[in-house]
Legacy VTK file of the C-alpha trace (Angstrom):
# vtk DataFile Version 3.0
C-alpha trace
ASCII
DATASET POLYDATA
POINTS 78 float
2.494 -8.457 17.871
2.389 -7.422 14.224
0.051 -4.813 12.746
-1.400 -5.604 9.317
-3.261 -3.350 6.903
-4.553 -3.113 3.383
-3.470 -0.010 1.493
-5.831 0.932 -1.337
-4.047 2.920 -4.023
-5.284 5.076 -6.877
-2.774 5.786 -9.629
-2.366 7.950 -12.669
-3.800 6.392 -15.824
-1.594 3.568 -17.080
0.631 3.474 -13.966
-0.962 0.628 -11.953
1.461 -2.106 -13.049
4.588 -0.040 -12.429
3.268 1.179 -9.061
2.504 -2.403 -7.979
6.005 -3.542 -8.974
7.704 -0.650 -7.189
5.610 -0.906 -4.023
6.127 -4.689 -3.814
9.847 -4.053 -3.183
9.192 -1.944 -0.063
10.071 -3.643 3.217
6.896 -4.650 5.026
4.815 -5.078 1.876
3.515 -8.644 1.734
1.648 -8.376 -1.585
0.882 -5.655 -4.124
-1.643 -6.501 -6.806
-3.263 -4.635 -9.698
-7.050 -4.672 -9.419
-10.052 -3.193 -11.207
-12.623 -0.921 -9.628
-12.260 2.360 -7.755
-8.679 1.491 -6.741
-5.864 0.413 -9.041
-3.541 -1.417 -6.626
-4.227 -3.141 -3.318
-1.317 -3.748 -0.961
-1.168 -5.941 2.120
1.462 -4.627 4.519
2.718 -5.483 7.989
4.722 -3.576 10.583
5.703 -3.927 14.227
3.519 -1.005 15.378
0.802 1.266 14.027
3.291 4.165 14.061
5.764 2.158 11.983
2.996 1.256 9.551
2.057 4.929 9.205
5.673 5.930 8.580
5.985 3.248 5.899
2.829 4.383 4.089
3.608 8.101 4.278
7.371 7.925 3.817
7.793 5.057 1.372
4.509 4.177 -0.345
2.965 7.603 -0.985
6.153 8.923 -2.570
6.118 6.304 -5.350
5.767 7.995 -8.737
2.303 7.546 -10.213
0.343 7.318 -6.954
-2.390 9.927 -6.604
-4.197 8.745 -3.441
-4.000 6.088 -0.738
-6.404 4.784 1.884
-4.981 2.644 4.692
-7.293 0.051 6.277
-5.791 -1.602 9.385
-6.850 -5.208 9.969
-8.775 -5.788 13.196
-9.471 -9.120 14.817
-12.967 -9.032 16.282
LINES 1 79
78 0 1 2 3 4 5 6 7 8 9 10 11 12 13 14 15 16 17 18 19 20 21 22 23 24 25 26 27 28 29 30 31 32 33 34 35 36 37 38 39 40 41 42 43 44 45 46 47 48 49 50 51 52 53 54 55 56 57 58 59 60 61 62 63 64 65 66 67 68 69 70 71 72 73 74 75 76 77
């Protein structure tokens, strides 16, 4: 079973496009799109487990230059 999540990203001013491009190359990222509103980039990501998803966000997404904050929202099937 695959775990999916949306990662909401805030960036430094003027960095949304470059962050979206960089994050889209990370393994497990399905889409990374620039948006308007309180967040600058929204990512859809998948991983084999919740632990793997957490390691990807902390170890690969959050270290991208220009990111100031992330919020990870796992998808649930009710």
